[in-house]
N, C-alpha and C positions, 0 to 999 in steps of 0.2 A: 687621677682620682675620678671615679665615675660620677655622673651628674644625676643619676636616678636611684631611688631607693630600691632595695631588694626585698625578698620575702621576710627576712629576719632582721633587717636594720632599717632605720629611718634616715632621712636626709634633711637636715644634718643629724648626726648621731646623738641620741638622747641618753639619759641615765638608764632608762629601761633597756636599751640595747646593751649597756654594760652589764646589767643584771642578767640578761639572757646569756651573754658571753660567759659570765662566771658560772651560771648554772649548767650550761652545756659542757663547759670545761670539766666541771665536777662529774657529770654523767659519763663523759668519755674516759675520764681518769678511772672511774669505778669499773667500767667495762674492760679497760686495758688491764687493770689490776686483777680482775677475775680470770681473764685469759692467761696472764702470767702465772697466777696461782695454780691453775690447772696444769699448765706446762711443767711447773716445778714438781708437782706430785705425780706426773704421768710420763712425759717424754724425757725430761731432764735426767732422771735416774738412769734410764736406759742408755742415753747418750754418754753419760759419765762412765757407766759400766763398760761401754764398748770401746771408748777411745782413751781412757786413762787407767793408770795403775797407781793412783795417788794413795789408795788405802793399803796397798801392799807393794812397795817399790821393789825394783829388781835386786837390790842388795839384801833383801829379806825374802828369799824364796820359800822359806818354811813358815809362812804366815798361816795362822788357822783359817779354815775355810770361811768361817763367819766374818773374819776381818778382810778376806779377799773379795767379799761381795758388798759393794757400796750401796746396793739396794736395801740392805738391812738398815742403813742409816735412815733412809727415807721411810722405810716401813715402821721404824720406831717412832718417827715424827708423826706418821699417820695414826698409830695406835695410841700414843700418849698425848697428842695435841688435838687432832681432828675429831676423833671419836667423842671425847667429852664435849667439844664445841657443838657437834651435831645434836647431842642429847640436850644441851642447854638451849639450842635454837628450837627444838621440839617443845620444850617446856614453855618457852617464851611465846611461841606461836599459839599454844593452847590457852595461855593466859590472855593473850590479845583477842582471840576469837571468843572466849568466854565473856569478855566484857562488851562484845559487840551486841547490837540489837538482835532480838530473837527473830526478827523479820528476815535477817540475813542467813539464818540457819534453817536448812531444809531437813526435816525429820527423816523422810525416806532416804535422802542422800547420806545422812549421818549413819543411819542403820546399815546401809549397804557398805559404806566404807569401813565401819567398825567390824562388820562380819568378815569382809574379804581380807582385810589386813591382819585380823587375828588368826584366821585360818592359814594365811601365808606365813605368819610368824611361827605358828605351831608346826607347820610343815618343814620349816628350816631346821628345827632342832634335831630330828633324826638324820637329816641329810648332811649335817656338818660333822666332819670327822675331827675328833679331838682326843689326844692321848691322855684320857682320864687316869688310867692305871699308872702311867709314867709319872704323873704328878702326885697322885695319892699314895702310891706304894714306893716311897723313897727308901733307899737302903738304910739310911740313918734312922729315920722315924716317919711315921705316917703324917702326911700334910692334911690339916683340916680342910673340909670341903669349902668353907667360907673363904679360904685363901685361894682356892683353885678357881672358883666362879669368876672373880675379877679377871684372872688370866684368860679364861674362856671367852669372856665378854670382849676383852681387848683384842684377842687374836682373831676370832671368827664369829663369836656370838653376837657382835654388834648388829649383824644383819637381822637376826631374829628379834633382838631387844628393841631396835629402832622401830621396826614394824609393829611390835607389840605395844610400844609406848604411843605410837600414832593411833593404833586401834583403841587403846584405853582413852586417849584424848578425845577421839570422836565419840566414844561412849559417854564421857563426861559432858561433852557439848550437847549430846542428845538428851541427857538427863536435864541439863539446864534449859534447853528449848522446850521440852515437855512440861517442865515446871512452870515456865513463863506462860505457856499456852493455858495451863490449868488456872493460873492466877487471872489471866484475861477473861477466861470463860466464867469464873466465879464472880469477877467484877461486873461482867455484863449481866449475869443472872440477878445480881443484887440491884442493878439499876433498872432492870426490865419492869418489875412490879410498880415502881414509882412512875416510870414513863407511861405505863398502861393506865395507872390511876389518874394521872394528870390528863391523859387523853379522854378518859371516861367523864371526868368532871367537866372538861371543856365541852363535850358533846351534850351533857345535861344542861349546862348554862345556855348553850346555843338553842336547844329545844325549848327551854323555858322562855327565852326571849321571843321565839316564834309564837 
C-alpha cells in the first residue's frame, strides 16, 4: 500500500473519496452504456447480417426476403423506439431552456438557429423519396393521408421533423427572450422617473442647505 496520497484520494481514505469513487463509477458506466448503445444500432446489425443466418436457417431456403435481412429488425427498433425518444428529448430540452434565465438566451443566436434549421427542414421534404402513391392508392381502398403521414415520419420524415421541431423550439425561446427583455425595459422605464425625482429632490435639499 502506498504511503502518499494521490490526486483523487486522501491518506487515509475518507468518506469523500468513496463519494468520488461512486460518482466516477457512474460516469464511466454511462459512457460505456452510450458506446454499447451506438454499437448495437450501428455495427452489431452488420456483424449479425454477415456471420449468421439465424433469421433464415439453412433448412428454410425459401424465406421471404424481408425475413432474410436481420437489419430489418434493428431498423424497426430504430423507427418505433428511437425516433419517439428523440422527439421526447427535443420537447424536454425546449421546456428546460424555456425555464432558464433570459440572460442565458442570445436573441441573435436563437434567430440564426431558428432560420437555419427551418430552411434545412424544408429542404429535406423534396429530397426525401417516399412512395406516396403506393400507400395512398391501395387496390382495396384509398388510404387516408393522416394514416400515411406517420409512416412517412417513421421511415424517413423524422429527419425533417426533428429539425423543424428544433427550429420551432428556438423560435419559442426567442419569443420568450424578447418578452422578458420587454418586461425588463418596461420595469426600468417605470423606475427611472422615480429615481430622477429622488435625485432632483436631493439636489434641491443640498442647494438649500448651502
